[in-house]
VOVEX-465089 format. One record per atom (N, C-alpha, C): residue in one letter; residue number from 1; x, y, z; atom name. Coordinates in Angstrom, 2 decimals. Layout:
// residues N
[atom 'A',NUM,[X,Y,Z],'CA'],
...
This chain:
// residues 134
[atom 'M',1,[-116.09,-111.32,-59.06],'N'],
[atom 'M',1,[-116.75,-112.36,-57.88],'CA'],
[atom 'M',1,[-115.90,-112.16,-56.82],'C'],
[atom 'R',2,[-116.23,-112.05,-55.63],'N'],
[atom 'R',2,[-115.56,-111.92,-54.27],'CA'],
[atom 'R',2,[-114.53,-112.90,-53.96],'C'],
[atom 'K',3,[-113.11,-112.70,-53.38],'N'],
[atom 'K',3,[-112.17,-113.49,-53.09],'CA'],
[atom 'K',3,[-112.70,-114.13,-51.84],'C'],
[atom 'W',4,[-112.38,-115.37,-51.43],'N'],
[atom 'W',4,[-112.61,-115.76,-50.02],'CA'],
[atom 'W',4,[-111.43,-115.35,-49.02],'C'],
[atom 'I',5,[-111.42,-114.51,-48.26],'N'],
[atom 'I',5,[-110.54,-114.02,-47.23],'CA'],
[atom 'I',5,[-111.16,-114.54,-46.00],'C'],
[atom 'P',6,[-110.38,-115.26,-45.41],'N'],
[atom 'P',6,[-110.49,-115.56,-43.83],'CA'],
[atom 'P',6,[-110.67,-114.07,-42.86],'C'],
[atom 'H',7,[-111.74,-113.69,-42.24],'N'],
[atom 'H',7,[-112.02,-112.69,-41.46],'CA'],
[atom 'H',7,[-111.61,-113.06,-40.09],'C'],
[atom 'S',8,[-111.90,-114.29,-39.68],'N'],
[atom 'S',8,[-111.98,-114.34,-38.27],'CA'],
[atom 'S',8,[-110.43,-114.58,-38.22],'C'],
[atom 'P',9,[-110.00,-113.95,-37.01],'N'],
[atom 'P',9,[-108.59,-114.05,-36.15],'CA'],
[atom 'P',9,[-108.27,-115.54,-36.44],'C'],
[atom 'L',10,[-108.98,-116.05,-35.64],'N'],
[atom 'L',10,[-108.72,-117.56,-35.27],'CA'],
[atom 'L',10,[-107.94,-118.33,-36.42],'C'],
[atom 'L',11,[-108.90,-118.00,-37.57],'N'],
[atom 'L',11,[-108.41,-118.75,-38.85],'CA'],
[atom 'L',11,[-107.38,-117.99,-39.58],'C'],
[atom 'R',12,[-107.15,-116.79,-39.45],'N'],
[atom 'R',12,[-106.03,-116.05,-39.92],'CA'],
[atom 'R',12,[-104.66,-116.77,-39.28],'C'],
[atom 'Q',13,[-105.07,-116.49,-37.99],'N'],
[atom 'Q',13,[-103.83,-116.73,-37.01],'CA'],
[atom 'Q',13,[-103.43,-118.43,-37.02],'C'],
[atom 'G',14,[-104.60,-119.47,-37.11],'N'],
[atom 'G',14,[-104.36,-120.76,-37.24],'CA'],
[atom 'G',14,[-103.67,-120.90,-38.74],'C'],
[atom 'G',15,[-103.75,-120.41,-39.83],'N'],
[atom 'G',15,[-103.25,-120.74,-40.79],'CA'],
[atom 'G',15,[-101.68,-120.16,-41.23],'C'],
[atom 'S',16,[-101.72,-119.15,-40.42],'N'],
[atom 'S',16,[-100.11,-118.43,-40.54],'CA'],
[atom 'S',16,[-99.27,-119.42,-39.59],'C'],
[atom 'Y',17,[-99.90,-119.80,-38.36],'N'],
[atom 'Y',17,[-99.15,-120.59,-37.58],'CA'],
[atom 'Y',17,[-98.75,-121.66,-38.01],'C'],
[atom 'F',18,[-99.64,-122.58,-38.98],'N'],
[atom 'F',18,[-99.45,-123.69,-39.43],'CA'],
[atom 'F',18,[-98.37,-123.78,-40.60],'C'],
[atom 'V',19,[-98.33,-122.56,-41.37],'N'],
[atom 'V',19,[-97.35,-122.57,-42.39],'CA'],
[atom 'V',19,[-95.87,-122.30,-42.01],'C'],
[atom 'I',20,[-96.22,-121.28,-40.61],'N'],
[atom 'I',20,[-94.66,-120.80,-40.07],'CA'],
[atom 'I',20,[-94.20,-122.42,-39.48],'C'],
[atom 'G',21,[-95.22,-123.19,-38.84],'N'],
[atom 'G',21,[-94.96,-124.20,-38.15],'CA'],
[atom 'G',21,[-94.46,-125.23,-39.31],'C'],
[atom 'L',22,[-94.64,-125.48,-40.30],'N'],
[atom 'L',22,[-94.02,-126.23,-41.48],'CA'],
[atom 'L',22,[-92.93,-125.95,-41.77],'C'],
[atom 'M',23,[-92.47,-124.77,-41.69],'N'],
[atom 'M',23,[-91.12,-124.16,-41.91],'CA'],
[atom 'M',23,[-90.24,-124.76,-40.71],'C'],
[atom 'Q',24,[-90.84,-124.40,-39.74],'N'],
[atom 'Q',24,[-90.09,-124.64,-38.44],'CA'],
[atom 'Q',24,[-89.78,-126.18,-38.28],'C'],
[atom 'L',25,[-90.88,-126.75,-38.67],'N'],
[atom 'L',25,[-90.62,-128.39,-38.72],'CA'],
[atom 'L',25,[-89.81,-129.08,-39.66],'C'],
[atom 'G',26,[-89.59,-128.50,-40.64],'N'],
[atom 'G',26,[-88.45,-128.66,-41.83],'CA'],
[atom 'G',26,[-87.24,-128.44,-41.25],'C'],
[atom 'V',27,[-86.96,-127.29,-40.78],'N'],
[atom 'V',27,[-85.77,-127.11,-40.45],'CA'],
[atom 'V',27,[-85.28,-127.88,-39.19],'C'],
[atom 'D',28,[-86.27,-128.19,-38.24],'N'],
[atom 'D',28,[-85.85,-129.05,-37.01],'CA'],
[atom 'D',28,[-85.61,-130.22,-37.34],'C'],
[atom 'W',29,[-86.44,-131.20,-38.32],'N'],
[atom 'W',29,[-86.36,-132.31,-38.67],'CA'],
[atom 'W',29,[-85.16,-132.49,-39.57],'C'],
[atom 'A',30,[-84.80,-131.61,-40.33],'N'],
[atom 'A',30,[-83.39,-132.01,-41.11],'CA'],
[atom 'A',30,[-82.12,-131.92,-40.31],'C'],
[atom 'V',31,[-82.20,-130.89,-38.94],'N'],
[atom 'V',31,[-81.10,-130.88,-38.21],'CA'],
[atom 'V',31,[-81.12,-132.22,-37.35],'C'],
[atom 'F',32,[-82.10,-132.63,-36.83],'N'],
[atom 'F',32,[-82.48,-133.83,-36.19],'CA'],
[atom 'F',32,[-81.64,-135.00,-37.04],'C'],
[atom 'V',33,[-82.19,-135.13,-38.05],'N'],
[atom 'V',33,[-81.75,-136.25,-39.33],'CA'],
[atom 'V',33,[-80.49,-136.38,-39.44],'C'],
[atom 'A',34,[-80.18,-135.18,-39.81],'N'],
[atom 'A',34,[-78.43,-134.85,-39.98],'CA'],
[atom 'A',34,[-77.54,-135.13,-39.00],'C'],
[atom 'L',35,[-77.83,-134.74,-37.75],'N'],
[atom 'L',35,[-76.94,-135.02,-36.51],'CA'],
[atom 'L',35,[-77.17,-136.45,-36.25],'C'],
[atom 'S',36,[-78.27,-136.98,-36.32],'N'],
[atom 'S',36,[-78.66,-138.36,-35.70],'CA'],
[atom 'S',36,[-77.81,-139.49,-36.52],'C'],
[atom 'A',37,[-77.99,-139.13,-38.12],'N'],
[atom 'A',37,[-77.39,-139.77,-38.92],'CA'],
[atom 'A',37,[-75.95,-139.97,-39.06],'C'],
[atom 'L',38,[-75.34,-138.73,-38.38],'N'],
[atom 'L',38,[-73.97,-138.49,-38.31],'CA'],
[atom 'L',38,[-73.52,-139.26,-36.76],'C'],
[atom 'G',39,[-74.26,-139.97,-36.14],'N'],
[atom 'G',39,[-73.93,-140.72,-35.14],'CA'],
[atom 'G',39,[-74.53,-140.16,-33.67],'C'],
[atom 'M',40,[-74.79,-138.66,-33.72],'N'],
[atom 'M',40,[-75.23,-138.28,-32.36],'CA'],
[atom 'M',40,[-76.40,-138.91,-31.85],'C'],
[atom 'A',41,[-76.33,-139.09,-30.68],'N'],
[atom 'A',41,[-77.71,-139.31,-30.07],'CA'],
[atom 'A',41,[-78.59,-138.86,-30.19],'C'],
[atom 'V',42,[-80.02,-139.34,-30.19],'N'],
[atom 'V',42,[-81.32,-138.67,-30.93],'CA'],
[atom 'V',42,[-81.45,-137.59,-29.50],'C'],
[atom 'E',43,[-81.41,-138.11,-28.26],'N'],
[atom 'E',43,[-81.63,-136.91,-27.57],'CA'],
[atom 'E',43,[-80.90,-135.48,-27.54],'C'],
[atom 'P',44,[-79.73,-135.29,-27.81],'N'],
[atom 'P',44,[-79.30,-134.20,-28.30],'CA'],
[atom 'P',44,[-79.41,-133.59,-29.50],'C'],
[atom 'A',45,[-79.44,-134.34,-30.44],'N'],
[atom 'A',45,[-80.06,-134.20,-31.99],'CA'],
[atom 'A',45,[-81.43,-133.54,-32.00],'C'],
[atom 'N',46,[-82.44,-134.19,-31.31],'N'],
[atom 'N',46,[-83.63,-133.74,-30.99],'CA'],
[atom 'N',46,[-83.76,-132.33,-30.24],'C'],
[atom 'V',47,[-82.76,-132.13,-29.37],'N'],
[atom 'V',47,[-82.80,-130.42,-28.91],'CA'],
[atom 'V',47,[-82.06,-129.64,-29.87],'C'],
[atom 'L',48,[-81.20,-130.00,-30.45],'N'],
[atom 'L',48,[-80.59,-128.88,-31.27],'CA'],
[atom 'L',48,[-81.41,-128.48,-32.40],'C'],
[atom 'G',49,[-82.06,-129.66,-32.99],'N'],
[atom 'G',49,[-83.12,-129.34,-34.05],'CA'],
[atom 'G',49,[-84.14,-128.58,-33.61],'C'],
[atom 'R',50,[-84.65,-128.82,-32.56],'N'],
[atom 'R',50,[-85.72,-128.03,-31.89],'CA'],
[atom 'R',50,[-85.17,-126.63,-31.48],'C'],
[atom 'I',51,[-84.31,-126.26,-31.26],'N'],
[atom 'I',51,[-83.29,-124.98,-31.08],'CA'],
[atom 'I',51,[-83.49,-124.24,-32.37],'C'],
[atom 'S',52,[-83.11,-124.86,-33.53],'N'],
[atom 'S',52,[-82.95,-124.54,-34.74],'CA'],
[atom 'S',52,[-84.24,-123.93,-35.11],'C'],
[atom 'G',53,[-85.56,-124.87,-35.02],'N'],
[atom 'G',53,[-86.85,-124.36,-35.59],'CA'],
[atom 'G',53,[-87.48,-123.39,-34.60],'C'],
[atom 'A',54,[-87.22,-123.39,-33.37],'N'],
[atom 'A',54,[-87.82,-122.70,-32.21],'CA'],
[atom 'A',54,[-87.21,-121.10,-32.51],'C'],
[atom 'A',55,[-85.97,-121.04,-32.97],'N'],
[atom 'A',55,[-85.45,-119.62,-33.47],'CA'],
[atom 'A',55,[-86.03,-119.01,-34.51],'C'],
[atom 'L',56,[-86.48,-119.61,-35.57],'N'],
[atom 'L',56,[-87.03,-119.15,-36.34],'CA'],
[atom 'L',56,[-88.54,-118.92,-36.18],'C'],
[atom 'G',57,[-89.44,-119.56,-35.37],'N'],
[atom 'G',57,[-90.72,-119.67,-34.89],'CA'],
[atom 'G',57,[-91.07,-118.43,-34.16],'C'],
[atom 'F',58,[-90.31,-118.44,-33.00],'N'],
[atom 'F',58,[-90.64,-117.41,-32.06],'CA'],
[atom 'F',58,[-90.62,-116.14,-32.82],'C'],
[atom 'W',59,[-89.83,-115.60,-33.51],'N'],
[atom 'W',59,[-89.68,-114.13,-34.32],'CA'],
[atom 'W',59,[-90.78,-114.15,-35.22],'C'],
[atom 'M',60,[-90.95,-115.26,-36.23],'N'],
[atom 'M',60,[-91.79,-115.19,-37.15],'CA'],
[atom 'M',60,[-93.31,-115.27,-36.69],'C'],
[atom 'N',61,[-93.54,-115.85,-35.64],'N'],
[atom 'N',61,[-94.93,-116.06,-35.06],'CA'],
[atom 'N',61,[-95.47,-114.63,-34.26],'C'],
[atom 'G',62,[-94.51,-114.02,-33.79],'N'],
[atom 'G',62,[-94.53,-112.89,-32.83],'CA'],
[atom 'G',62,[-94.65,-111.86,-34.02],'C'],
[atom 'R',63,[-93.97,-111.75,-34.98],'N'],
[atom 'R',63,[-94.07,-110.52,-36.14],'CA'],
[atom 'R',63,[-95.29,-110.63,-36.72],'C'],
[atom 'F',64,[-95.57,-111.91,-37.31],'N'],
[atom 'F',64,[-96.87,-112.23,-38.30],'CA'],
[atom 'F',64,[-97.99,-112.76,-37.49],'C'],
[atom 'T',65,[-97.77,-113.98,-37.04],'N'],
[atom 'T',65,[-98.78,-114.78,-36.79],'CA'],
[atom 'T',65,[-99.79,-113.91,-35.86],'C'],
[atom 'F',66,[-99.24,-113.52,-34.37],'N'],
[atom 'F',66,[-99.98,-112.92,-33.15],'CA'],
[atom 'F',66,[-99.86,-111.40,-33.10],'C'],
[atom 'A',67,[-99.44,-110.89,-34.24],'N'],
[atom 'A',67,[-98.93,-109.45,-34.18],'CA'],
[atom 'A',67,[-100.24,-108.63,-34.04],'C'],
[atom 'G',68,[-100.45,-107.70,-32.96],'N'],
[atom 'G',68,[-101.64,-106.97,-32.73],'CA'],
[atom 'G',68,[-101.50,-105.83,-31.65],'C'],
[atom 'D',69,[-102.43,-105.05,-31.73],'N'],
[atom 'D',69,[-102.32,-103.94,-30.48],'CA'],
[atom 'D',69,[-102.10,-104.44,-28.88],'C'],
[atom 'D',70,[-102.73,-105.59,-28.93],'N'],
[atom 'D',70,[-102.41,-106.28,-27.32],'CA'],
[atom 'D',70,[-101.53,-107.39,-27.39],'C'],
[atom 'T',71,[-100.33,-107.39,-27.92],'N'],
[atom 'T',71,[-99.31,-108.10,-28.27],'CA'],
[atom 'T',71,[-98.14,-107.73,-28.48],'C'],
[atom 'A',72,[-96.91,-108.39,-28.02],'N'],
[atom 'A',72,[-95.53,-108.17,-28.27],'CA'],
[atom 'A',72,[-94.87,-109.07,-28.36],'C'],
[atom 'V',73,[-93.43,-108.59,-28.78],'N'],
[atom 'V',73,[-92.52,-109.55,-28.96],'CA'],
[atom 'V',73,[-91.18,-108.95,-27.97],'C'],
[atom 'G',74,[-91.10,-109.35,-26.82],'N'],
[atom 'G',74,[-90.16,-108.91,-25.98],'CA'],
[atom 'G',74,[-89.43,-109.99,-25.18],'C'],
[atom 'R',75,[-89.09,-109.40,-23.91],'N'],
[atom 'R',75,[-88.26,-110.30,-22.87],'CA'],
[atom 'R',75,[-89.49,-111.48,-22.40],'C'],
[atom 'R',76,[-90.32,-110.47,-21.77],'N'],
[atom 'R',76,[-91.54,-111.40,-21.33],'CA'],
[atom 'R',76,[-92.21,-112.58,-22.01],'C'],
[atom 'Q',77,[-92.31,-112.11,-23.35],'N'],
[atom 'Q',77,[-92.81,-112.93,-24.33],'CA'],
[atom 'Q',77,[-91.74,-114.04,-24.60],'C'],
[atom 'F',78,[-90.49,-113.78,-24.68],'N'],
[atom 'F',78,[-89.69,-114.62,-24.99],'CA'],
[atom 'F',78,[-89.53,-115.66,-23.73],'C'],
[atom 'F',79,[-89.16,-114.94,-22.47],'N'],
[atom 'F',79,[-89.47,-115.84,-21.09],'CA'],
[atom 'F',79,[-90.50,-116.79,-21.16],'C'],
[atom 'R',80,[-91.64,-116.43,-21.67],'N'],
[atom 'R',80,[-92.98,-117.30,-21.64],'CA'],
[atom 'R',80,[-92.82,-118.48,-22.87],'C'],
[atom 'F',81,[-92.19,-118.18,-23.90],'N'],
[atom 'F',81,[-91.82,-118.99,-25.04],'CA'],
[atom 'F',81,[-90.95,-119.86,-24.41],'C'],
[atom 'V',82,[-89.80,-119.72,-23.79],'N'],
[atom 'V',82,[-89.02,-120.62,-23.37],'CA'],
[atom 'V',82,[-89.50,-121.79,-22.24],'C'],
[atom 'L',83,[-90.25,-121.20,-21.39],'N'],
[atom 'L',83,[-91.06,-121.98,-20.46],'CA'],
[atom 'L',83,[-91.66,-123.26,-21.26],'C'],
[atom 'M',84,[-92.40,-122.60,-22.47],'N'],
[atom 'M',84,[-93.33,-123.74,-23.17],'CA'],
[atom 'M',84,[-92.68,-124.59,-24.08],'C'],
[atom 'W',85,[-91.35,-123.97,-24.42],'N'],
[atom 'W',85,[-90.37,-124.68,-25.47],'CA'],
[atom 'W',85,[-89.80,-125.78,-24.45],'C'],
[atom 'L',86,[-89.45,-125.36,-23.43],'N'],
[atom 'L',86,[-88.74,-126.34,-22.42],'CA'],
[atom 'L',86,[-89.67,-127.69,-22.20],'C'],
[atom 'A',87,[-90.87,-127.32,-22.01],'N'],
[atom 'A',87,[-91.65,-128.51,-21.61],'CA'],
[atom 'A',87,[-92.13,-129.37,-22.89],'C'],
[atom 'T',88,[-92.43,-128.95,-24.05],'N'],
[atom 'T',88,[-92.65,-129.40,-25.11],'CA'],
[atom 'T',88,[-91.50,-130.01,-25.70],'C'],
[atom 'T',89,[-90.37,-129.50,-25.47],'N'],
[atom 'T',89,[-89.04,-130.16,-25.93],'CA'],
[atom 'T',89,[-88.78,-131.64,-25.13],'C'],
[atom 'A',90,[-88.91,-131.25,-23.66],'N'],
[atom 'A',90,[-88.84,-132.47,-22.85],'CA'],
[atom 'A',90,[-89.83,-133.62,-23.23],'C'],
[atom 'I',91,[-91.06,-133.30,-23.60],'N'],
[atom 'I',91,[-91.93,-134.52,-24.07],'CA'],
[atom 'I',91,[-91.54,-134.58,-25.56],'C'],
[atom 'S',92,[-91.17,-133.98,-26.52],'N'],
[atom 'S',92,[-90.69,-134.53,-27.82],'CA'],
[atom 'S',92,[-89.42,-135.57,-27.76],'C'],
[atom 'T',93,[-88.48,-134.86,-26.99],'N'],
[atom 'T',93,[-87.04,-135.76,-26.80],'CA'],
[atom 'T',93,[-87.43,-137.14,-26.03],'C'],
[atom 'W',94,[-88.41,-137.29,-24.97],'N'],
[atom 'W',94,[-88.60,-138.55,-24.56],'CA'],
[atom 'W',94,[-89.26,-139.33,-25.62],'C'],
[atom 'A',95,[-90.03,-138.71,-26.39],'N'],
[atom 'A',95,[-91.00,-139.69,-27.45],'CA'],
[atom 'A',95,[-89.94,-140.35,-28.38],'C'],
[atom 'V',96,[-89.26,-139.12,-28.86],'N'],
[atom 'V',96,[-88.22,-139.57,-30.01],'CA'],
[atom 'V',96,[-87.40,-140.67,-29.36],'C'],
[atom 'A',97,[-86.76,-140.49,-28.33],'N'],
[atom 'A',97,[-85.82,-141.47,-27.57],'CA'],
[atom 'A',97,[-86.83,-142.83,-27.50],'C'],
[atom 'H',98,[-87.87,-142.86,-27.28],'N'],
[atom 'H',98,[-88.68,-143.93,-26.74],'CA'],
[atom 'H',98,[-89.07,-144.77,-27.98],'C'],
[atom 'V',99,[-89.31,-144.00,-28.99],'N'],
[atom 'V',99,[-89.38,-144.49,-30.50],'CA'],
[atom 'V',99,[-88.29,-145.40,-31.02],'C'],
[atom 'E',100,[-87.01,-144.66,-30.93],'N'],
[atom 'E',100,[-85.63,-145.03,-31.12],'CA'],
[atom 'E',100,[-85.17,-146.38,-30.64],'C'],
[atom 'A',101,[-85.59,-146.38,-29.13],'N'],
[atom 'A',101,[-84.91,-147.45,-28.53],'CA'],
[atom 'A',101,[-85.89,-148.70,-28.42],'C'],
[atom 'S',102,[-87.27,-148.45,-28.92],'N'],
[atom 'S',102,[-88.11,-149.47,-29.43],'CA'],
[atom 'S',102,[-88.15,-150.01,-30.99],'C'],
[atom 'V',103,[-88.12,-149.15,-31.79],'N'],
[atom 'V',103,[-88.09,-149.65,-33.16],'CA'],
[atom 'V',103,[-86.97,-149.33,-33.74],'C'],
[atom 'G',104,[-86.08,-148.39,-33.50],'N'],
[atom 'G',104,[-84.89,-147.90,-34.21],'CA'],
[atom 'G',104,[-84.89,-146.49,-34.91],'C'],
[atom 'L',105,[-83.89,-146.17,-35.33],'N'],
[atom 'L',105,[-83.67,-144.66,-35.70],'CA'],
[atom 'L',105,[-84.33,-144.12,-36.73],'C'],
[atom 'K',106,[-84.40,-144.93,-37.71],'N'],
[atom 'K',106,[-85.40,-144.50,-38.82],'CA'],
[atom 'K',106,[-86.94,-144.56,-38.68],'C'],
[atom 'W',107,[-87.35,-145.11,-37.56],'N'],
[atom 'W',107,[-88.55,-145.13,-37.18],'CA'],
[atom 'W',107,[-88.73,-143.76,-36.47],'C'],
[atom 'A',108,[-87.66,-143.42,-35.67],'N'],
[atom 'A',108,[-87.79,-142.26,-34.99],'CA'],
[atom 'A',108,[-87.56,-140.91,-35.89],'C'],
[atom 'W',109,[-86.76,-140.91,-37.03],'N'],
[atom 'W',109,[-87.21,-140.05,-38.05],'CA'],
[atom 'W',109,[-88.50,-139.76,-38.52],'C'],
[atom 'L',110,[-89.14,-140.78,-38.78],'N'],
[atom 'L',110,[-90.46,-141.18,-39.25],'CA'],
[atom 'L',110,[-91.63,-140.36,-38.07],'C'],
[atom 'A',111,[-91.09,-140.75,-37.10],'N'],
[atom 'A',111,[-92.36,-140.41,-35.76],'CA'],
[atom 'A',111,[-91.92,-139.09,-35.45],'C'],
[atom 'K',112,[-90.78,-138.06,-35.69],'N'],
[atom 'K',112,[-90.63,-136.99,-34.94],'CA'],
[atom 'K',112,[-91.68,-135.95,-35.66],'C'],
[atom 'P',113,[-91.84,-135.83,-36.93],'N'],
[atom 'P',113,[-93.17,-135.02,-37.50],'CA'],
[atom 'P',113,[-94.31,-135.05,-36.54],'C'],
[atom 'A',114,[-94.62,-136.40,-36.76],'N'],
[atom 'A',114,[-96.15,-136.55,-35.89],'CA'],
[atom 'A',114,[-96.09,-136.28,-34.40],'C'],
[atom 'I',115,[-95.06,-136.42,-33.62],'N'],
[atom 'I',115,[-95.04,-135.87,-32.42],'CA'],
[atom 'I',115,[-94.94,-134.67,-32.34],'C'],
[atom 'D',116,[-94.13,-134.01,-33.13],'N'],
[atom 'D',116,[-94.04,-132.38,-32.92],'CA'],
[atom 'D',116,[-95.41,-131.64,-33.41],'C'],
[atom 'L',117,[-95.65,-132.15,-34.31],'N'],
[atom 'L',117,[-96.93,-131.68,-35.08],'CA'],
[atom 'L',117,[-98.18,-132.08,-33.52],'C'],
[atom 'T',118,[-98.15,-133.09,-32.97],'N'],
[atom 'T',118,[-99.39,-132.89,-32.16],'CA'],
[atom 'T',118,[-98.96,-131.89,-30.99],'C'],
[atom 'L',119,[-97.78,-131.85,-30.64],'N'],
[atom 'L',119,[-97.50,-131.02,-29.77],'CA'],
[atom 'L',119,[-97.68,-129.57,-30.09],'C'],
[atom 'S',120,[-97.68,-129.33,-31.42],'N'],
[atom 'S',120,[-97.78,-127.75,-31.76],'CA'],
[atom 'S',120,[-99.35,-127.43,-31.65],'C'],
[atom 'A',121,[-100.39,-128.03,-31.32],'N'],
[atom 'A',121,[-101.48,-127.90,-31.03],'CA'],
[atom 'A',121,[-101.71,-126.97,-29.75],'C'],
[atom 'A',122,[-101.01,-127.48,-28.72],'N'],
[atom 'A',122,[-100.87,-126.93,-27.68],'CA'],
[atom 'A',122,[-100.08,-125.47,-27.64],'C'],
[atom 'G',123,[-98.82,-125.72,-28.47],'N'],
[atom 'G',123,[-98.18,-124.59,-28.61],'CA'],
[atom 'G',123,[-98.80,-123.42,-29.33],'C'],
[atom 'F',124,[-100.03,-123.48,-30.44],'N'],
[atom 'F',124,[-100.59,-122.83,-30.61],'CA'],
[atom 'F',124,[-101.64,-122.05,-29.61],'C'],
[atom 'L',125,[-102.41,-122.79,-29.08],'N'],
[atom 'L',125,[-103.16,-121.99,-27.83],'CA'],
[atom 'L',125,[-102.27,-121.56,-26.77],'C'],
[atom 'L',126,[-101.35,-121.85,-26.43],'N'],
[atom 'L',126,[-100.33,-120.95,-25.51],'CA'],
[atom 'L',126,[-99.84,-119.85,-26.03],'C'],
[atom 'S',127,[-99.49,-119.87,-27.21],'N'],
[atom 'S',127,[-99.14,-118.67,-28.14],'CA'],
[atom 'S',127,[-100.12,-117.71,-28.15],'C'],
[atom 'R',128,[-101.28,-117.98,-28.56],'N'],
[atom 'R',128,[-102.41,-117.18,-28.65],'CA'],
[atom 'R',128,[-102.96,-116.40,-27.63],'C'],
[atom 'H',129,[-103.02,-117.29,-26.47],'N'],
[atom 'H',129,[-103.50,-117.14,-25.35],'CA'],
[atom 'H',129,[-102.67,-116.15,-24.16],'C'],
[atom 'W',130,[-101.00,-116.73,-24.36],'N'],
[atom 'W',130,[-100.48,-116.38,-23.19],'CA'],
[atom 'W',130,[-99.15,-116.06,-23.76],'C'],
[atom 'I',131,[-98.29,-116.58,-24.35],'N'],
[atom 'I',131,[-97.02,-116.09,-24.50],'CA'],
[atom 'I',131,[-96.68,-114.69,-25.58],'C'],
[atom 'Y',132,[-97.66,-114.47,-26.61],'N'],
[atom 'Y',132,[-97.18,-113.21,-26.94],'CA'],
[atom 'Y',132,[-98.38,-112.07,-26.50],'C'],
[atom 'R',133,[-99.22,-112.08,-25.41],'N'],
[atom 'R',133,[-99.79,-111.15,-24.79],'CA'],
[atom 'R',133,[-98.70,-110.07,-23.64],'C'],
[atom 'R',134,[-99.37,-108.91,-24.15],'N'],
[atom 'R',134,[-98.68,-107.90,-23.19],'CA'],
[atom 'R',134,[-98.51,-108.13,-21.60],'C'],
């Protein structure tokens, strides 16, 4: 019996991006929760958490998810990644701070994964079509 193997680059990339994204989100969320539980304001805790996850994700996605003849992981790609990261981090930080101010820290802890998963859809499209291109 033949095993099902996704032949579509979109399915392969989407699956890899999702798995790596879950790892990133785990690191990001753990750092965010730990720092904010220790008394750090949610804004810097969110930024530090996102830096932790981003360091892992940029390299892994460039090396595994979007690797190909027409892609690269270099200074140009890193600059593009940083631009996207700054925009999504600003949105994420605003949203997490808004949740915390409205309903409290524990709700912000719960909301952060949903906020960042929502932003990851834009991240996938930008990564696939712009960030890792030569």
